[in-house]
C-alpha positions in Angstrom: -79.5 -56.8 23.8 -77.4 -53.8 22.4 -78.8 -50.2 22.4 -78.8 -49.7 17.9 -81.5 -53.1 18.7 -83.0 -51.5 21.6 -83.2 -47.9 19.5 -84.8 -50.1 15.8 -87.8 -52.1 18.4 -88.3 -48.1 19.9 -88.4 -46.7 16.9 -90.4 -49.6 14.6 -93.9 -49.4 14.1 -93.9 -53.5 14.4 -94.6 -55.1 18.0 -91.5 -57.5 19.2 -91.7 -59.5 22.0 -89.1 -58.0 24.5 -88.3 -59.4 28.1 -86.3 -58.5 31.3 -85.7 -61.7 33.1 -89.2 -63.3 32.4 -91.4 -61.2 32.5 -92.3 -59.0 28.9 -91.9 -55.3 28.4 -92.8 -52.5 26.7 -89.4 -50.2 25.3 -90.6 -46.5 25.9 -87.4 -44.8 25.9 -83.9 -45.3 25.5 -81.0 -43.4 26.1 -78.4 -44.3 23.8 -75.6 -42.2 25.4 -76.5 -44.4 28.6 -76.9 -47.5 27.3 -80.3 -47.2 29.2 -83.5 -47.6 28.4 -87.3 -47.0 30.1 -89.5 -50.2 29.8 -93.3 -50.6 31.0 -93.2 -54.7 32.8 -96.4 -56.3 31.4 -99.4 -54.2 30.8 -99.4 -52.3 33.8 -98.5 -48.3 32.4 -97.5 -47.4 36.1 -94.2 -50.1 36.4 -92.0 -48.4 34.7 -88.4 -49.3 35.0 -85.1 -47.8 33.9 -82.8 -50.6 33.2 -79.8 -51.0 31.3 -80.7 -52.4 27.5 -78.1 -55.2 27.9 -80.4 -57.0 30.3 -83.1 -56.9 27.9 -84.4 -60.0 25.4 -86.1 -60.2 22.7 -87.8 -63.4 22.1 -85.7 -66.2 20.8 -82.9 -65.0 21.6 -80.5 -67.1 24.1 
């Protein structure tokens, strides 16, 4: 995923299926300048990670 798409998903009112590896994630913040995103892994609000947006995959992306 690129930073622009991560920002579109983050800013949207719609819900998109995004994964980090095989785990579903929720984008909580996008750092456009550095190409990084903070994501919540699964349904645990305490399980957050900051990763490069190119590690994120939108469902259906190969």
